[in-house]
N, C-alpha and C positions, 0 to 999 in steps of 0.2 A: 237770528232774531231770538228774542227771549220770550218764552211762552208764559202764559198767565199763571199766577200762583194758585188760584182756586177756580172752581167751575161756577159759571154764572147760571142763572135760571134759563130755561130753554128759550123763552121769548127773547131774552137779552142776547143769547147766542145767535138767534136767527137774525137779529138786527145788527150784529157785529160779526161780519165774516172773518175778520182778523182775530186769531186766537190770542194775540197779545193785548187785545183791547177788552178782554172779558174781565168784568169787575170781580173783586174778591167775594168769595162765598162765606157766609157766617160760620164761625167755628161750631156753633150749636148743632149743626147738622151732622158733623163728624162722619160716622159710619153710614149715615143715610146716603152718602155718595155711592154706596154699593147697590142701592135700590134699582137703578136703571139696568144693571146687569141681570137682575132676576127675570126680566122678560125673556131672556134667552133660555131660561130653564123650562118655560111653559110647554114647549113641544115635547119635553121628555119627562112628563109627570109620571108615567108608568115606571120608568127607571128610578126616578126620585123616590117614588113610593116604596119600591123594593129595597132600595138602599136605606130608607128610613126605618122600615120594618126590621131589617137586619141590624141596624144600629140599636134600636130599642131592645131587640132580642139579646144581643151581645152585652149590652149594658146591664140588662136584668140578670143574665147568667153570672156576670162578674160580681154583681152585688150579692148574689145568693151564696157566693163562696164564704163570706163571713159567717153566715148562719151554719154552713157546713163545718167550719172550724169550731164553732161553739159546740155543736153536737159531738164532734170527734173528741174534744177535750173533756166536756162535762159528762157525756154518756158512754163514750168509748173508752177513753183513757182513765178518767177519774173513777168511773163506776166499774172499770175492769171488764166490760162486756165485749167479747170478741165478735159476737154476732152483729151488734150495733156498729162496731168499728168496720166490719166488712161491708155492711149495708151502706154506711156513710161513704166509704171509699168508692164503692161501686157507683153510687149516685154521683159522686164527684167526677168519676171517669166519664159517665154519661154526659154530664154537664160540659166537660171539656170537649167532647165530640161535637155537641151542639154549638159550643163557642167557636170551634174551628170552622165549621160549615158557615156559621153566621158571619165570621170575620172574612172568609173568602168572598161571600156574596156582597158584604158591605164594601170591602176594598175594591172589588172588581167594578161594581156599578158606580161608586163614587169617583173612581179614577176615570172611568169611561165618560161620565158626565162632565168631568173637568176638561178632558181632551175635546169632547164634542162641542161644549159651550165655547171653549177657546177658539176652536176652528170656526164656529159660527160667527163669533165676534170679528175675527180676522176678515171673514168673507163680507160681513156687513159693512165694516169700515172701508175695505177696499172698494166694494161696489158703490159706496157713497162718494168717496173722494175722487174716484176715477172720472166722475161726471161733474166735478166742481169746475168753475171757470178758471182758465189758466192763470189769471191774476192772483188767485189764492196761493199758488205755488211760487209766485214771485215774492210774496210777503211772508210765506211760511216755508222754512227749509225742507225740501223733500226728504233729506236724509234723517231729519228729526222725526218726520211723519213716519218714515220707515221704522224707526226705533219704537215708536208707539205701537205699530202694528205687530212687531215681533216681540220685543222685550216686555211690554206691558201686558200683552195677551198671555205670554208665557207665565208671568207672575199671577195673573188671574187664574190660569189653569192650575197652578200649584195650590192656590188658596181654595178654589172650588173643589178641586180633586183631592185635597188632603186636609188643609187647615180647617175648613168649615166642618168636615166630618169629625176631626179631632175636637173642635170646639163643642159641637153638639153632643158628642159622646161624653166628654168630660162634664158638660152641663148636666146631663142625665145622671152621671155618676155623682156629681156634687149634690144634686137634689135628693137622689135616692139615698146617698150616704148620710146626709143630714137627717132624713126621716128615720133611717135605721139606727142612727146614733141615739135619737130620742127614744126609740122603741127599746133599745138596749139599756140605756141609763140616762135619764133626763138631766140629772145633776151634772154629770160630766159633759153632757152636750152643751150646756150653757157656756162652758169654757171655750168650746169651739165657736159657738155663735158669737160670743163677745169679741172674738178676734176678727170677724168678718169685716167690720167697718175699717179696721186698720189695714186690711188687705186691699179693699176696694179703693181706698183713697189714693195710694200710689199708682194703681192701675189707671185711674182717671187722670191724675196729675202728669205722670210720665207719658201716658198714652197720647195725649195731645201733642206733646213735643216730638214723640216718635213719628207720628203721622206727618207733621210738618217737615221733619227731616227726611222722611221717606220720599215725600213728593220732591223735595229739593234734590235728593240723591238720584232719583229717576231723571230729573231734568239735566243734571250734570253728566250722567251717563249717556244720555241722548246726545249731549253736546260733544262728548268724546267720540261717539260713533259717527256723528255728522262730519267731524274733522277728518276722521280716517277715510270715510267714503269719498270726500272731496279730493283729498290728496292722492288716493289711489286711482281715481278716475282720470286725473290729470298728471299721471306719473311721469310722462315724458317731459312735460313742462317743468315739473319739480326738479327732475334730474338735469335738464338742460341748463337751468339757471343755478345749479349747485345749491339748491334751496333745502337740501336734506337736513343740514344742521339746524336751520331755523325752524323747519317743521318739527324736528325732533324736540327742540326746546319748547315750542308752543304746545305740542301734544303732551309733553311731560308736565307742563303746567296745568293743563286741563285734567290729566289723569290724577295729579296730586290734589287738585281741587275736589274732584269726585271722591277721592279716597278720604279727604278731610271731612267731607259731609257724611260719608259712610261711617267713618270712625266715631263721629258725634252721635250718629244714630245707634251704632252698636253700643256705645257707652251708656246712652240713656236706656236702651233695652236691657243691657246687662244689669244696670242698677235696679231697674224695675223687677227683674226676675229674682235677683239676690235679696232685695228688700222683702218681697212677698214670701220667699222661702224662709227668711229669718223670722218673720212674724208667725208664719204657720208652724214652724218647728218649735218656736217658743211656746205656742199654745199646746202643742202635743206634749212637750216636756212637762208642762203644768198639769195636763190631763193624766199623764202617767204617774206623777207623784200622788195626785188625789186618788186615782184608781187603785194604785198599789196599796194605799192605806185602807181602802174599802175592802180589798181582797183579804188583807190581814185581819180586818175586823169581822169578816164573814158576811158583810152586806152585799158582796158582789162575788160571783163565782169566777174561777180562772178562765172558763170558756167565754163568759160574757166579757171579761176584760180583753181577752184575745180578739174577740169579734169587734169590740169597740176600738181597739188599737188598729185593726185591719181597716175599719171604716174611716177612722180618723186619718190614717195615711192615704186612703183613697180620696177623701175630701181634700186633703192637703195637696196631693198630686194633681187633682183636678183643678184646683185653684191655680197652681203653678203652671199647668198646661194652658189653661184659659188665658192667664196673663201673658204667656208667651205667644199664643195664637192671636191675642188681641193686637200685638204689634204687627203680625202678618196681615191681619185684617186692615190695619191702618195703612200699610203699604198698598194693599189691594184697593183701598179707597182712593188713594192717590192715582193709581194706575187707571181705575175706572173713570175718574175725573178727566184724565188726559184723553182717553178713548172717546168718552161722551162728547168732549169738545169737538173732536173730529166729526162724529156722527151728527152733531147739532149745527155744524157750519153749513151755511146755505149758499148756493150758487147765485151770483149776481145775474146770471143769464136764465131768466125764468122761461119755462116752456109754456106756450099759450094754452089756455084751457080748451079752446076749440081751434086747433091749428088750421091754417089755410093749406091748400094743396097746390102743388106745382103741376103743370101739364106733364103727362107721361112722355110727351115728345117735346121736351124743353129745348129752347133755342140757345140759351146761354147769354141773353142780354143782361148787362150789368150797368146799373146807374147809381150815382151818388147825387143826392138832392140836398144841397145846402148843409152838408155834414160838418159838425163840429165835435171835437172830442178832447177830453182831459183824462189823464190817468187818476184813479182814486187817491193815490198817494201824493199827487201834485195837483190839487184842485184849482190852484191859481194860475197854472201854466197850460195854456191851450196848445195841444200838439197839432190839431187840425182846426181850420176855421174856414167856413164858406166854401167847402169843396163841392163843386158841381161839374159832373161830366157823365157821359153815357158811352158805353162800349157796345157796339152792335154785334149781333151774333156772327161768329166767324172772324171777327176783326182781331188784329194783333196790335196791342198798345204797349208801349214801353214807358216806364217811369224813370225819370232822372232827377237828380237834385243833390245838394250837399248832404252830408251826414246830419241826421236830426231833422230833416225836412218833413218826415212823416210817411215815407214810402212803405216801410215795414208795418206801420200802424194801419195803413190802408189795407194791406193784406190781412191783418188781424180782424179788421171790421168785415171784410168780405167773407171770412170763414166764421164770423160771429164768435170770435174769442172775446170780444168786447162789443158793447152797444154804444152808438153815438149819443151824445147828450143833446144834440140838436140835429134835425134833419132825418133822413132815412137812407138806407142802403137797400136797393131793390134788385132782385134776381127775376128776370122775365116779368118785371112789373109788380112783383109781390114783395112787400116789406119783409126783410129777413126776420124781424121780431115776431111776425105772425106765423112763422113756419117752425116746425120741429127742427131742433138742431141737427138730428140725423138726416133729415131730408135736405137741409142746406148743404151739409158736408158730403152727402152722397153724390152731389152734382159737381164736386170740385176735386181736381187733382193738384196736389201741392208738392213742390220741390224746394226744400229749404236751402239756404246758403250753406249751412253746416249739415251735411248729410247725416241723418239720424237712422242708424241701423241697429238692430237688436241681436242679441246672442241667439244662435240657432243656425239653421241652414240658409243658404241663399234663396232657396225656394220659399222658405217661411217668410223671408223679408219681402219677396216680390208679391206674394199673394196676401200681404198684410191688409190691403183694402178690398180684396176680391178673392175670397176663399175658394170660390167655385171655378176659378180660372182653369181653362183647359191647357194641355201642352202646346197646342197651336197658338193660343193667345199669349202664352208665356214667351214662345219663340218670337212672335211678332213684336212684343214689347221690348225684348232684348235687342232685336235688330234695329228698331227705331231709336233706341238709346245708345246704339253702338257698343253694346256690352256682350254680344253673343260670342265673340272670339275669345275674350279672356275668360269667360265663364266656361266655355268648352274646354279650355286648357287646364282648368283646375282639376285636382286629383279625382274629385267625385262630382264634377259638374254642378248642377243645381243643388245637389245634396251635400255639397261641401259646407262644413260648419265654420262659422266665423265667430269671433268674440264680441263682447259687448261694445257697441259703438263702431262695429266693423273692423275690430282689431285683426290684422293680417291682410288687409286690403290697402291699396294706395288711395290717396285722396281722390284721384280721378276715377278709379274703379268704384269707390263708394258713391260718388256723385252720379255716375252712369246708372248704377243700380237704383238710386233714388229716383232718377228720371224714369226708368223702366217701371218702377212701382207705381208712379203717378199715371203713366200712360196706360198701364194695364186696366185701370178703372174705366177707361173710355170716357173721360170727364167731358162735361159740356163747357166747363170753365177751367182752364189750366193756368195755375199761378207758378211762375218761375222766379225765384229769388236768387239772383246771381248763379243761375244753374250751371253756367259754364266756367265759373271762376277757377276751378281746380283742374280743368281739362287742358291737355296739350293742344297744339294747333290743329292736328289731324282730327282728334276727337271733337274739338269745338266745331270744326267745319262739318263733321257728320251731324252733330246736333243742330247746327244752323239749317242744314238741308232738311232734317226731320221737322223742324219748326215750320219751315216753308211748306212742307207737305201737309202739316196739320192746319195751316191757315185755311179758313173756310170750313173746316170740319169741326173745329171747336173754337171758342173764344179764348184768346191768350192775353194774359196780363203779365208783363215781365219787368222785373227790376234788373237793370244791367248797366255796366259802365263800359263794356267793350263796344266800340263803334260798329263792329260787324253786326252785333245783335241789335243795337239801337236802330241802325239804318234799315234793317229789314222789316221793321215795324210799320204798320199802316199809318200809325199816328204816334206822336211822342208827347207826353205830358211832363212839364217841368214844374217841380215843386221847390218852394223855398220858404223856410220858416213856417211850415204848416199850411201854406196857401198855394193854390194852383196859379202860377204866374204866366204860363204860356202853354200853347197847344198847337201842334202842327207837324209837318214833315221835317225830316232832317234839313233839307235845303232851305225851307222857309224859316226855321228856327235859327239857323246860322246867320241869316240876314236880319232877323227881327228881335232876337233875344240875346242880350250880352252874356248872361250866365251860361246859356247853352253854347254860344259861340266860343267862350273861353274853354269850356269842356272839350269842344271839338278841336280847338287849337292845341290843347294839352295832349290830346290823343295822338295828334299828328306830329307832336314834338316841336311845334312852332312857338310855344310859349313856355317859359320855365315854370315848374310847379312851385306854388307858394303854399303857405300854411293853410290847410283846409281843402286844398284842391284835390288831394288824394281821395277825399271822401265824396267827390262829386259822383252821383249815382248811388 
């Protein structure tokens, strides 16, 4: 997906959860985009104060060097006074010591603040987006969000921990240098002042272009990172289909696009710096010509001219540094916009102001009351309509139906990943929308069709939903899931490390660990989405026996296509085109519902599979 070009106002962001729907922000705000980042500086005002004092001190000491040069030349060298020369050099040495200490303090605290603020922004963004509704990540690529959290915060760290300090220091030097120029010689100072508008104009003109190109450059770089992440996560599929040359070609195109944008940004920035320096150096050359004539005429001393030249170069260097830093600030403004977009995104799943409470001894009753649902991206297409059923505590219910019938959507509504547009989903008689999300999900154990495991140890994955699980509880969950044998045979048992996505384990092993993880929670409501699809016959039979044992102890809702799983359910619900078309036992549905009867005949091999039949369930 393509991210927005500019940051919208906060209210607009709140009303538009999709980042690509955010309207353009007026150009007039420019660096004002950095303002939201300032709130992250407030907790560190003592460090900011120390850094600021050190900044002022070092700038003041640097500015005093010009006056020291004037004294050395006019009173030490020209007057031939060795005593004055020694005193001046000694004072200069003292100033250098002060400058060294001040520079250390300034650099340390400014860099510390940059790193700390960058870390705080990363934490704030992650803490916010980890609680956004799942639909947000369907419409906004997680890999690009990852780029924002890493690349953009790193850019901000560089700016806050370096560029801002350089900008402020050079601003002080510029202001102090201008003042001392006028103190030294007002006539020559007018030459310097007259050149200021010619310096500021290109900074403003090119600065806007650099800022826009910086934002575009960051977006294209995020696009590059997104493609890499996706390709590497699915590396086996890439290589299985011999897709490497295609991926290389696509990636090369994206890299070249990112380079082209970066090259335009670099060109604009280089032109800005070169133009500023040309104007400044032209002004200095003019000043030297006028000042040299004044020295020859006796209206200006050599020391005063040397001091003036020193301050003129200092002012010129400050202007050049500020113009260069200005481009960095423009890039930081773009990064801040992107991060603030994430922080301003609002979840569609609002927590109730006064949440209802579930009974501590919950029963696990689940009911759908005339539920209808559409996905936000497809408002004209109803995924579910008029769904009404109740699952009693301890009952096992199976969901079957063609692909797209709405089975997985029902699971999403049960876990409140989405809210219905009509009707209500109730747990133990309480509308899920009146409960805290954490309270709803604490009662549910979920086993997805594609087992999601995380890099770390097997123990880390098992206790994912119950960190306080005891060794005995871990053993019980592994035994129920039929995973204790293969875990015990691993080199380090529960402490064996696995890769992201469970790399190093077979599909069946990953699925059994996912089942054990869900059972470890001791859920009141167990959701099984094709939980035995990757298991061999022996493991499936073990899980079937486990499910039989769990019946009556927790409520079970299962999506399944294997007849063994469907037949052991107390009741079967048949979905078609988002509607509940039949409900009953296996025997009754075979007699009364043609869709289920066809499903049963296909399972037994009595009817050839036609297009779409493979998706039944």
